[in-house]
C-alpha positions in Angstrom: 0.0 0.0 0.0 2.7 2.5 1.0 4.7 1.8 -2.2 1.8 2.5 -4.4 1.1 5.8 -2.6 4.8 6.8 -3.0 4.8 5.9 -6.7 1.6 7.8 -7.2 2.7 10.8 -5.4 6.0 10.8 -7.4 4.1 10.4 -10.6 1.8 13.3 -9.7 4.8 15.5 -8.8 6.4 14.7 -12.1 3.2 15.5 -14.0 2.7 18.7 -12.1 6.3 19.8 -12.7 6.0 19.3 -16.5 2.7 21.1 -16.4 4.1 24.2 -14.6 7.3 24.4 -16.6 5.3 24.2 -19.8 3.3 27.2 -18.7 6.3 29.2 -17.5 7.0 32.5 -19.3 9.8 34.9 -18.9 9.5 37.3 -16.0 10.1 40.2 -18.3 7.1 39.3 -20.3 4.9 39.1 -17.2 6.1 42.3 -15.6 7.2 40.4 -12.5 10.9 40.7 -13.1 12.9 43.9 -12.6 16.3 45.0 -13.5 19.1 43.9 -11.3 20.3 46.7 -8.9 23.8 48.1 -9.5 25.0 47.0 -6.1 24.1 43.4 -6.9 25.8 43.7 -10.3 28.9 44.9 -8.5 29.0 41.9 -6.1 26.9 39.1 -7.6 28.2 36.4 -5.3 28.3 38.4 -2.0 24.7 39.6 -2.3 23.2 36.3 -3.7 20.9 34.9 -1.0 21.6 31.3 -2.0 25.3 31.8 -1.4 24.8 33.6 1.8 22.6 30.9 3.1 25.1 28.2 2.1 27.9 30.3 3.9 25.8 30.7 7.0 24.9 27.0 7.1 28.6 25.9 6.7 29.6 28.1 9.5 26.8 26.8 11.8 27.4 23.2 10.9 31.2 23.6 11.5 30.5 25.3 14.8 28.2 22.4 15.9 30.8 19.9 14.9 33.5 21.7 17.0 31.1 21.9 19.9 30.4 18.2 19.7 34.1 17.5 19.6 34.7 19.7 22.6 32.0 17.9 24.5 33.1 14.4 23.6 36.9 14.9 24.2 36.7 17.7 26.8 
């Protein structure tokens, strides 16, 4: 029963993904997309929220690992 549910859910997710991507239009055409600000153009990696989130997560995970090492060996 559980396998059928998982396969059905995965199939629906695949169908929905193709349905949504088939309807996608450029943001410029819809008016939802704006020009990139000059400050972001000057520092494209520093001000990218994805890279900032990865950097913060890396620091937090490293701090957690160091904390666990200190607890275990300290």
